[in-house]
C-alpha positions in Angstrom: -45.9 -87.9 -227.0 -49.1 -86.0 -227.3 -52.1 -87.2 -229.2 -51.6 -87.5 -232.9 -54.1 -86.4 -235.5 -54.4 -89.6 -237.5 -56.1 -87.8 -240.3 -52.9 -86.0 -241.0 -51.4 -89.2 -242.2 -48.5 -89.5 -239.7 -47.5 -92.6 -237.7 -45.4 -92.8 -234.6 -42.8 -95.6 -234.4 -40.6 -96.4 -231.4 -37.7 -98.8 -230.9 -35.8 -99.5 -227.6 -32.7 -101.5 -227.0 -30.6 -102.2 -223.9 -27.2 -103.8 -223.6 -25.4 -104.8 -220.3 -21.6 -104.8 -220.5 -19.5 -107.4 -218.7 -18.7 -104.7 -216.0 -22.4 -104.1 -215.4 -22.6 -100.8 -217.4 -26.1 -100.5 -218.9 -26.4 -98.7 -222.3 -29.9 -98.0 -223.6 -31.2 -96.3 -226.7 -34.8 -95.2 -227.3 -35.7 -93.8 -230.7 -39.1 -92.3 -231.5 -39.9 -91.4 -235.1 -42.7 -89.5 -236.7 -43.3 -91.0 -240.1 -45.2 -89.6 -243.1 -47.7 -91.6 -245.2 -44.8 -93.1 -247.2 -42.8 -94.2 -244.1 -40.2 -91.4 -244.4 -39.1 -89.9 -241.1 -40.3 -86.3 -240.5 -38.9 -86.0 -237.0 -36.7 -88.2 -234.8 -36.1 -88.2 -231.0 -33.0 -90.2 -230.1 -32.2 -90.8 -226.4 -29.0 -92.7 -225.3 -28.4 -93.4 -221.6 -25.4 -95.0 -219.9 -25.6 -96.2 -216.3 -22.4 -97.3 -214.5 -22.3 -99.8 -211.7 -21.2 -97.0 -209.3 -24.5 -95.2 -209.8 -23.2 -92.6 -212.2 -25.1 -92.0 -215.4 -25.2 -89.9 -218.5 -27.6 -89.2 -221.3 -27.7 -87.6 -224.7 -30.9 -86.7 -226.5 -31.0 -85.3 -230.0 -34.1 -84.1 -231.8 -33.9 -84.0 -235.6 -36.4 -82.9 -238.3 -36.4 -83.6 -242.0 -35.5 -80.8 -244.4 -37.3 -80.3 -247.8 -35.0 -83.0 -249.3 -35.7 -85.5 -246.5 -32.3 -85.2 -244.8 -32.6 -85.3 -241.0 -31.1 -82.2 -239.4 -30.4 -82.1 -235.7 -32.2 -79.1 -234.2 -31.9 -79.6 -230.4 -29.6 -81.5 -228.1 -29.7 -82.1 -224.3 -26.9 -83.9 -222.4 -26.6 -84.6 -218.8 -24.5 -86.5 -216.2 -24.9 -87.5 -212.6 -22.0 -88.8 -210.6 -22.0 -91.4 -207.9 -22.5 -88.7 -205.2 -25.6 -87.3 -206.9 -24.1 -84.2 -208.4 -26.0 -83.3 -211.6 -25.1 -81.3 -214.7 -27.4 -80.7 -217.6 -26.8 -78.7 -220.8 -29.2 -78.1 -223.6 -29.3 -76.0 -226.7 -30.6 -75.5 -230.2 -28.3 -76.6 -233.0 -27.8 -74.4 -235.9 
């Protein structure tokens, strides 16, 4: 993330977790949140990745922003996959 103007009263929080399944599949989630002075989320970047033992992988990243009532609304999503041979497909778009 870029530099944050601390005088604006926002805080960046980040949490990461990784789990390895019995078959060796690795699932990770990285969540970054921009919080207001009261600790309420203003924006969230949620990235989930899955890596299989054969070298294939997939990811899903969703960016959400809070509306005037504080509800998080997804505004952009990017998904991608790579197979064991290295073929890649990525799709992204704005959510309405």
